[in-house]
C-alpha positions in Angstrom: -75.6 -92.9 -65.8 -76.3 -91.9 -62.1 -72.6 -92.7 -61.3 -71.3 -90.4 -64.0 -73.6 -87.5 -62.7 -72.3 -87.9 -59.3 -68.8 -87.8 -60.4 -69.3 -84.4 -62.7 -71.2 -82.8 -59.7 -68.2 -83.6 -57.4 -65.7 -82.5 -60.3 -67.4 -79.1 -60.6 -67.9 -78.5 -56.8 -64.1 -79.0 -56.7 -63.4 -77.1 -59.8 -65.6 -73.9 -59.0 -66.1 -73.7 -55.2 -69.1 -71.5 -54.3 -67.9 -67.9 -52.9 -69.8 -66.8 -50.4 -71.2 -63.0 -51.0 -69.9 -60.6 -48.2 -72.0 -57.3 -48.4 -71.3 -54.3 -46.1 -74.8 -53.6 -44.6 -73.7 -50.9 -42.7 -73.1 -48.7 -45.9 -76.3 -49.9 -47.2 -78.0 -48.9 -44.3 -76.3 -45.3 -44.5 -77.0 -44.9 -47.9 -80.8 -46.1 -47.9 -83.5 -43.6 -47.8 -85.6 -45.1 -45.5 -89.6 -45.2 -45.7 -90.8 -47.1 -42.8 -94.2 -48.8 -42.5 -95.7 -50.6 -39.6 -95.1 -54.5 -39.5 -97.7 -55.5 -36.9 -101.4 -54.1 -36.0 -100.0 -52.4 -33.1 -98.0 -49.9 -35.2 -95.1 -50.1 -32.2 -92.7 -51.7 -34.6 -91.8 -50.1 -38.0 -89.6 -51.9 -40.9 -87.9 -50.0 -43.8 -89.3 -51.0 -47.3 -86.2 -50.7 -49.1 -83.3 -52.1 -46.7 -85.5 -53.8 -43.9 -84.0 -51.8 -41.2 -86.3 -52.2 -38.1 -87.3 -49.7 -35.5 -89.3 -49.8 -32.4 -91.5 -46.9 -31.5 -91.7 -46.2 -27.7 
């Protein structure tokens, strides 16, 4: 039974290969309405809650 499952998995991988999802993160960052919150206790590193953009406060 195990051999048939392996053959089925290999057949599905060849028939339907996994396509990588390519996203344009530059457009996502530009269209995001950033809300920054502190990441650490020093409050010098901030991250956006919606897209994850990181900024450092000088």
